[in-house]
C-alpha positions as CSV (number, residue, x, y, z in Angstrom):
1,M,88.3,123.6,89.7
2,A,89.7,125.2,86.7
3,V,92.9,123.3,85.8
4,T,94.7,125.9,84.6
5,S,94.3,127.4,87.9
6,L,96.9,125.0,89.3
7,P,100.7,125.0,88.1
8,A,101.6,121.3,87.4
9,H,103.4,120.7,90.9
10,L,100.3,121.9,92.4
11,L,98.2,118.7,90.3
12,L,100.5,116.0,92.3
13,L,99.6,117.4,95.5
14,A,95.3,116.9,94.3
15,D,96.6,113.6,92.1
16,S,95.0,110.4,94.1
17,R,98.3,108.6,92.9
18,L,100.4,110.6,95.6
19,P,101.2,107.8,98.0
20,A,99.3,109.3,101.2
21,G,97.4,106.8,101.9
22,G,94.0,108.6,100.7
23,H,92.7,105.4,98.6
24,A,92.3,103.7,101.9
25,H,89.4,106.0,103.3
26,S,86.1,106.3,101.5
27,G,84.8,109.5,103.6
28,G,82.1,108.3,104.9
29,L,80.3,106.9,102.4
30,E,81.4,103.0,103.3
31,P,79.1,103.1,106.7
32,A,76.8,105.1,104.6
33,V,76.4,102.4,101.8
34,A,76.0,99.7,104.5
35,A,73.4,102.0,106.4
36,G,71.5,102.3,102.9
37,A,71.6,105.7,102.5
38,V,73.8,105.3,99.5
39,R,71.9,102.9,96.9
40,D,73.3,104.3,92.9
41,V,74.6,107.3,91.7
42,D,71.9,109.9,92.4
43,G,72.4,108.8,95.4
44,L,76.1,109.4,95.6
45,A,75.4,112.5,94.1
46,D,73.4,113.4,97.4
47,F,76.0,112.3,99.8
48,L,79.1,114.4,97.9
49,R,76.8,117.5,97.9
50,G,76.4,117.3,102.0
51,R,79.7,116.8,102.5
52,L,81.1,119.6,100.2
53,A,79.0,122.2,102.0
54,T,79.6,120.2,105.6
55,S,82.9,118.9,106.4
56,G,84.4,119.4,102.8
57,L,83.7,123.4,103.6
58,V,85.2,123.0,107.1
59,S,88.6,121.4,105.7
60,A,88.8,123.7,102.8
61,A,88.9,126.5,105.6
62,L,91.6,125.5,107.6
63,A,93.5,124.1,104.8
64,A,93.9,127.8,103.2
65,A,94.5,129.2,106.8
66,A,97.1,126.7,107.0
67,C,98.7,127.9,103.6
68,A,98.2,131.4,104.8
69,H,99.8,130.8,108.0
70,A,102.8,128.2,106.3
71,G,103.4,131.2,103.7
72,A,103.3,134.3,105.2
73,T,105.2,133.9,108.7
74,E,108.3,132.2,110.2
75,P,107.0,128.5,110.7
76,S,106.0,128.1,114.3
77,S,105.2,124.7,116.1
78,W,103.3,126.6,118.7
79,E,101.2,128.1,116.3
80,W,100.7,125.1,114.3
81,V,99.4,123.5,117.9
82,R,96.5,126.3,118.0
83,L,95.7,125.9,114.2
84,D,95.5,121.8,115.0
85,A,92.8,122.7,118.5
86,E,90.9,124.0,115.8
87,A,90.5,121.4,113.5
88,D,89.9,119.8,116.3
89,A,87.1,121.5,117.4
90,R,85.6,121.1,114.3
91,T,85.1,117.7,114.0
92,P,83.4,116.5,117.0
93,S,83.6,112.4,116.3
94,P,86.7,110.7,117.4
95,A,86.6,108.8,114.5
96,Q,86.7,111.0,112.2
97,R,89.6,112.9,114.9
98,R,91.7,109.2,113.9
99,A,90.8,109.0,110.5
100,S,92.3,112.8,109.8
101,R,95.1,112.4,112.1
102,A,95.8,109.0,110.2
103,Q,96.0,110.4,106.2
104,G,97.6,114.0,107.7
105,R,100.4,111.8,109.0
106,S,100.8,109.8,105.9
107,L,100.5,112.9,103.4
108,L,103.0,114.7,105.7
109,R,105.3,111.6,105.3
110,A,104.7,111.9,101.4
111,A,104.9,116.0,101.4
112,R,108.4,116.6,103.1
113,R,109.8,114.1,100.3
114,T,108.4,115.8,97.8
115,W,108.5,119.3,98.9
116,P,111.2,119.7,101.5
117,H,109.7,123.1,103.7
118,P,110.3,124.7,107.2
119,A,106.9,124.9,107.9
120,L,106.8,121.2,107.1
121,D,109.4,120.6,109.3
122,A,107.3,122.9,112.2
123,L,104.3,120.9,111.4
124,A,105.7,117.3,112.3
125,V,106.4,118.2,115.9
126,L,102.6,117.3,116.0
127,R,103.6,114.0,114.7
128,E,99.8,113.2,113.4
129,P,98.4,116.6,112.4
130,H,94.9,117.0,111.0
131,H,94.8,116.2,107.5
132,P,93.8,119.5,106.0
133,L,96.8,121.2,108.1
134,V,99.2,119.1,106.4
135,Q,97.7,119.9,102.7
136,G,97.7,123.9,103.2
137,A,101.5,123.2,104.4
138,A,101.8,121.4,101.7
139,A,100.1,123.5,99.1
140,S,102.6,126.4,100.3
141,A,105.5,124.6,100.2
142,A,104.7,123.8,96.7
143,G,104.5,127.8,95.7
144,G,100.7,127.5,96.0
145,T,98.0,130.4,97.7
146,P,95.5,129.6,100.2
147,E,93.1,130.0,97.2
148,Q,94.4,127.0,95.3
149,A,95.0,125.1,99.0
150,A,91.4,125.5,99.7
151,A,90.7,124.2,96.1
152,I,92.7,121.2,96.3
153,S,90.8,120.5,99.9
154,A,87.3,120.7,98.4
155,Y,88.1,118.7,95.4
156,G,89.8,115.8,97.5
157,A,86.1,115.9,99.7
158,V,84.4,114.8,97.0
159,T,86.8,112.5,94.6
160,G,88.0,110.4,97.3
161,P,84.5,109.0,98.1
162,A,83.0,109.6,94.2
163,S,86.1,106.8,93.8
164,A,85.1,104.6,96.8
165,G,81.8,104.5,95.6
166,V,82.7,102.7,92.0
167,R,84.3,99.9,94.4
168,L,81.6,99.5,96.9
169,L,78.8,99.8,94.7
170,G,80.1,98.9,91.6
171,L,78.9,102.2,90.2
172,D,79.9,102.9,86.4
173,P,82.5,105.2,86.6
174,L,81.7,107.5,83.7
175,S,78.3,108.0,85.7
176,V,80.5,108.8,88.9
177,H,82.7,111.2,86.2
178,R,79.4,112.9,85.6
179,V,78.7,113.4,89.1
180,L,81.8,115.2,89.6
181,A,82.0,117.3,86.5
182,D,78.3,118.0,87.5
183,L,79.5,119.5,90.9
184,A,82.3,121.2,89.5
185,P,80.7,124.9,90.4
186,D,79.6,123.7,93.5
187,I,83.4,122.8,94.5
188,D,85.1,126.4,93.2
189,A,82.1,127.8,95.4
190,V,83.1,126.6,98.4
191,A,86.9,126.9,97.6
192,A,86.3,130.7,97.3
193,E,84.5,130.9,100.9
194,A,86.7,129.3,102.4
195,A,89.7,131.1,101.1
196,A,87.5,134.3,101.9
197,G,88.4,134.6,105.7
198,T,91.9,133.1,106.7
199,G,93.0,135.4,109.1
200,D,90.9,134.8,112.4
201,W,91.0,131.3,112.9
202,A,88.5,131.2,115.7
203,A,85.7,132.5,113.2
204,L,87.0,129.9,110.1
205,P,83.3,128.0,108.9
206,A,81.8,125.0,111.1
207,P,79.2,123.8,110.0
208,S,77.9,120.3,111.4
209,A,77.8,116.9,109.4
210,P,76.0,114.4,112.5
211,A,75.1,112.1,110.0
212,L,78.6,111.4,108.8
213,D,80.0,111.5,112.4
214,L,77.7,109.2,113.9
215,Y,78.1,106.7,110.2
216,A,81.9,107.1,111.3
217,E,81.7,106.2,114.7
218,L,79.4,103.0,113.9
219,H,82.3,102.3,111.1
220,L,85.0,101.9,113.7
221,G,82.8,98.4,115.1
222,A,82.0,97.0,111.8
223,D,83.1,93.3,111.2
224,L,83.7,94.3,108.2
225,R,85.9,97.2,106.0
226,L,87.5,97.7,102.6
227,F,88.4,101.2,104.1
228,E,89.9,102.9,107.0
229,S,86.7,105.7,107.2
């Protein structure tokens, strides 16, 4: 994601320091580490690449659709319910849905204080909307486009777990950021694909990630957890 493609106010939305609770979620990395599927930097790179191509693409497409809806129409709570149902349909794991809604609730609170907008007020009727919907609506409230909303979402799909990898495995932060730099073209490609079709919500991308779903369910029963998801 080229920095020049995002104005400063949208960089705030992409910043992990935004007080929206993102630091409490590992994007499925913690249970993957516990299962022995990720042990080192190379394993983290594979995990991030797979997450980006599956759940990352889904989230980016939902964020782009939410941004387009928030910016092009009079905000409608009923329409948000419809798009939220599309997010539910693409999130088969109850644990994943719970994590997405928890993150959505936290981000919505921060976004409404930072970028007051009728679309965010309408979305608040859901109380716990899915995270990518809030990302898209917040991007629109901050003056962003669907393409930019998709880029922010795709970027967050890998940077959150990457940061968690440093804490969970004690990885060298410089090596982890090299992984992220190598993924930059993939992030851009996923964002472009996600933003390509936002009009027909039923036709939004829906690639599956069974391993992430299983990890999410196992994580709920873990005795010790550093992250909520």
